[in-house]
N, CA, C and O atoms as a DFTB+ gen file, in Angstrom:
208 C
 N C O
     1  1      26.269     102.085      53.019
     2  2      26.918     101.177      53.928
     3  2      28.385     101.596      54.083
     4  3      29.046     101.962      53.112
     5  1      28.862     101.535      55.289
     6  2      30.240     101.935      55.579
     7  2      31.201     100.814      55.161
     8  3      30.902      99.630      55.317
     9  1      32.347     101.210      54.633
    10  2      33.357     100.267      54.163
    11  2      34.669     100.509      54.895
    12  3      34.944     101.627      55.332
    13  1      35.481      99.460      55.031
    14  2      36.823      99.614      55.578
    15  2      37.805      98.900      54.662
    16  3      37.454      97.954      53.957
    17  1      39.035      99.375      54.692
    18  2      40.067      98.824      53.817
    19  2      40.917      97.811      54.567
    20  3      41.031      97.862      55.791
    21  1      41.509      96.898      53.822
    22  2      42.487      95.959      54.351
    23  2      43.829      96.692      54.338
    24  3      44.478      96.799      53.297
    25  1      44.240      97.197      55.512
    26  2      45.402      98.084      55.570
    27  2      46.711      97.397      55.202
    28  3      47.575      98.028      54.593
    29  1      46.882      96.140      55.547
    30  2      48.123      95.440      55.198
    31  2      48.272      95.359      53.677
    32  3      49.353      95.608      53.143
    33  1      47.199      95.016      52.991
    34  2      47.241      94.975      51.534
    35  2      47.443      96.366      50.962
    36  3      48.212      96.545      50.017
    37  1      46.761      97.349      51.525
    38  2      46.829      98.722      51.034
    39  2      48.261      99.248      51.083
    40  3      48.730      99.852      50.118
    41  1      48.945      99.031      52.173
    42  2      50.323      99.504      52.315
    43  2      51.232      98.809      51.309
    44  3      52.072      99.455      50.682
    45  1      51.071      97.498      51.150
    46  2      51.892      96.744      50.211
    47  2      51.653      97.184      48.769
    48  3      52.602      97.343      48.001
    49  1      50.394      97.379      48.405
    50  2      50.069      97.760      47.023
    51  2      50.557      99.165      46.700
    52  3      51.093      99.396      45.616
    53  1      50.379     100.102      47.615
    54  2      50.830     101.475      47.365
    55  2      52.357     101.527      47.304
    56  3      52.921     102.252      46.484
    57  1      53.017     100.773      48.156
    58  2      54.482     100.713      48.123
    59  2      54.956     100.177      46.769
    60  3      55.883     100.725      46.173
    61  1      54.324      99.113      46.289
    62  2      54.695      98.559      44.979
    63  2      54.408      99.560      43.865
    64  3      55.186      99.663      42.917
    65  1      53.313     100.291      43.963
    66  2      52.962     101.285      42.940
    67  2      53.989     102.405      42.893
    68  3      54.365     102.859      41.813
    69  1      54.444     102.853      44.058
    70  2      55.357     103.993      44.104
    71  2      56.801     103.625      43.771
    72  3      57.491     104.394      43.102
    73  1      57.271     102.457      44.229
    74  2      58.694     102.158      44.093
    75  2      59.043     101.049      43.119
    76  3      60.184     100.990      42.660
    77  1      58.126     100.182      42.790
    78  2      58.410      99.116      41.828
    79  2      57.702      99.457      40.524
    80  3      56.508      99.199      40.366
    81  1      58.441     100.030      39.606
    82  2      57.811     100.500      38.362
    83  2      57.253      99.327      37.560
    84  3      57.893      98.282      37.439
    85  1      56.060      99.516      37.019
    86  2      55.440      98.524      36.165
    87  2      54.622      97.465      36.867
    88  3      53.985      96.650      36.200
    89  1      54.615      97.445      38.200
    90  2      53.840      96.433      38.905
    91  2      52.352      96.745      38.814
    92  3      51.553      95.881      38.450
    93  1      51.979      97.979      39.144
    94  2      50.583      98.403      39.083
    95  2      50.478      99.710      38.306
    96  3      51.339     100.582      38.414
    97  1      49.422      99.828      37.532
    98  2      49.073     101.127      36.960
    99  2      48.102     101.784      37.937
   100  3      47.585     101.116      38.833
   101  1      47.850     103.067      37.779
   102  2      46.948     103.778      38.691
   103  2      45.546     103.172      38.642
   104  3      44.915     103.000      39.685
   105  1      45.056     102.850      37.458
   106  2      43.722     102.253      37.335
   107  2      43.655     100.880      37.999
   108  3      42.681     100.562      38.682
   109  1      44.682     100.077      37.800
   110  2      44.707      98.738      38.397
   111  2      44.778      98.832      39.919
   112  3      44.137      98.046      40.617
   113  1      45.548      99.782      40.438
   114  2      45.666      99.965      41.875
   115  2      44.316     100.366      42.486
   116  3      43.926      99.840      43.528
   117  1      43.619     101.277      41.852
   118  2      42.313     101.707      42.354
   119  2      41.327     100.544      42.349
   120  3      40.582     100.363      43.312
   121  1      41.314      99.759      41.285
   122  2      40.415      98.596      41.223
   123  2      40.748      97.563      42.291
   124  3      39.842      96.981      42.888
   125  1      42.030      97.328      42.541
   126  2      42.418      96.379      43.583
   127  2      41.977      96.862      44.964
   128  3      41.489      96.076      45.777
   129  1      42.150      98.152      45.223
   130  2      41.746      98.704      46.519
   131  2      40.233      98.593      46.692
   132  3      39.760      98.257      47.777
   133  1      39.478      98.867      45.645
   134  2      38.020      98.753      45.739
   135  2      37.574      97.321      45.989
   136  3      36.569      97.097      46.664
   137  1      38.299      96.355      45.457
   138  2      37.935      94.952      45.668
   139  2      38.372      94.429      47.033
   140  3      37.862      93.405      47.487
   141  1      39.295      95.103      47.688
   142  2      39.794      94.653      48.987
   143  2      39.108      95.357      50.162
   144  3      39.581      95.255      51.294
   145  1      38.020      96.058      49.918
   146  2      37.283      96.682      51.017
   147  2      36.220      95.719      51.521
   148  3      35.726      94.866      50.784
   149  1      35.879      95.878      52.800
   150  2      34.871      95.034      53.430
   151  2      33.822      95.921      54.084
   152  3      34.111      97.051      54.477
   153  1      32.628      95.412      54.196
   154  2      31.571      96.144      54.881
   155  2      31.820      96.117      56.384
   156  3      32.259      95.110      56.939
   157  1      31.531      97.239      57.028
   158  2      31.634      97.306      58.480
   159  2      30.306      96.801      59.043
   160  3      29.239      97.314      58.706
   161  1      30.390      95.799      59.897
   162  2      29.177      95.223      60.468
   163  2      29.040      95.694      61.909
   164  3      29.817      95.282      62.770
   165  1      28.061      96.550      62.182
   166  2      27.901      97.069      63.542
   167  2      27.517      95.955      64.522
   168  3      26.791      95.020      64.183
   169  1      28.030      96.090      65.745
   170  2      27.691      95.129      66.787
   171  2      28.460      93.825      66.704
   172  3      28.066      92.847      67.339
   173  1      29.551      93.778      65.938
   174  2      30.291      92.535      65.762
   175  2      31.535      92.442      66.635
   176  3      32.315      91.501      66.493
   177  1      31.730      93.386      67.522
   178  2      32.921      93.366      68.362
   179  2      32.752      92.364      69.505
   180  3      31.841      92.492      70.323
   181  1      33.623      91.383      69.553
   182  2      33.621      90.399      70.634
   183  2      34.728      90.740      71.619
   184  3      35.740      91.338      71.255
   185  1      34.522      90.353      72.860
   186  2      35.595      90.549      73.831
   187  2      36.745      89.620      73.479
   188  3      36.542      88.530      72.945
   189  1      37.945      90.065      73.786
   190  2      39.127      89.274      73.492
   191  2      39.152      88.025      74.375
   192  3      38.947      88.103      75.587
   193  1      39.403      86.888      73.757
   194  2      39.469      85.630      74.498
   195  2      40.891      85.413      74.970
   196  3      41.814      85.311      74.161
   197  1      41.065      85.345      76.265
   198  2      42.394      85.176      76.841
   199  2      42.567      83.771      77.374
   200  3      41.641      83.182      77.931
   201  1      43.772      83.240      77.194
   202  2      44.087      81.932      77.772
   203  2      44.415      82.128      79.232
   204  3      44.993      83.141      79.625
   205  1      44.044      81.164      80.018
   206  2      44.352      81.248      81.458
   207  2      45.596      80.512      81.799
   208  3      45.996      80.482      82.962
């Protein structure tokens, strides 16, 4: 099954890992990223609802 990442969380977590020492270890970061992935559900794209 195809997976996708939560990019907003991913950017925040990697930034904290690289520049804020002690926030995340490499193992903890990998586990957090694995828990923040979602399954891609084919055929779920809806047209954008616009206000008139």
